[in-house]
C-alpha positions in Angstrom: 26.6 -60.2 -7.3 30.3 -61.7 -6.6 32.3 -58.8 -8.2 34.0 -56.2 -6.1 32.7 -53.0 -7.0 35.2 -49.7 -6.7 33.7 -46.2 -6.9 36.7 -44.1 -8.6 35.3 -41.3 -7.2 35.2 -39.3 -3.7 31.8 -37.8 -4.7 29.5 -37.9 -1.7 26.3 -37.8 -4.1 27.7 -40.8 -5.9 28.4 -42.6 -2.8 24.9 -42.0 -1.8 23.2 -43.3 -4.9 25.4 -46.4 -5.0 24.6 -47.1 -1.3 20.8 -46.3 -2.2 20.8 -49.0 -4.6 22.3 -51.4 -2.0 25.4 -52.0 -4.0 28.5 -52.6 -1.5 31.2 -50.7 -2.7 34.8 -49.2 -2.2 35.8 -45.9 -2.6 39.3 -45.0 -4.6 39.3 -42.1 -6.1 41.9 -41.5 -8.9 45.3 -40.4 -7.6 46.3 -38.0 -10.5 44.7 -35.1 -11.2 43.1 -35.4 -15.0 43.7 -33.0 -17.8 40.7 -31.8 -19.7 41.2 -31.7 -23.3 39.8 -27.8 -24.4 39.7 -29.0 -28.1 36.6 -31.6 -26.8 33.1 -30.8 -26.6 31.9 -30.6 -23.0 30.1 -34.0 -23.4 33.0 -35.7 -24.7 35.3 -34.2 -22.4 33.5 -35.4 -19.4 33.7 -39.2 -21.0 37.4 -38.8 -21.5 38.0 -38.0 -17.8 35.5 -40.3 -16.3 37.3 -42.8 -18.5 40.5 -42.1 -17.5 39.8 -42.2 -13.8 38.3 -46.0 -13.9 41.4 -46.8 -16.2 43.7 -45.5 -13.4 41.7 -47.3 -10.7 41.3 -50.7 -12.6 44.8 -50.8 -12.9 45.1 -51.2 -8.9 41.9 -53.5 -8.8 41.8 -55.4 -12.2 39.3 -57.9 -10.9 36.7 -55.9 -9.7 34.2 -53.8 -11.6 35.3 -50.1 -11.3 32.5 -46.9 -12.0 34.4 -43.7 -13.3 32.3 -40.4 -13.3 32.9 -36.9 -13.7 30.6 -33.9 -14.1 
């Protein structure tokens, strides 16, 4: 794998999972607190926040694979 992987989360659990998979990665959490849209069902709200985190970080690392996640 030649791509650089960026984890857009400071979650120790997510870091542990990527490390167990043997994927080298850099931790770069989103810098802004992202609001949750209360009108969305929970599963859509989580996806929206994860996407927003990834989109923020990919602007800083456009040539990387950015993984955004949220619970």
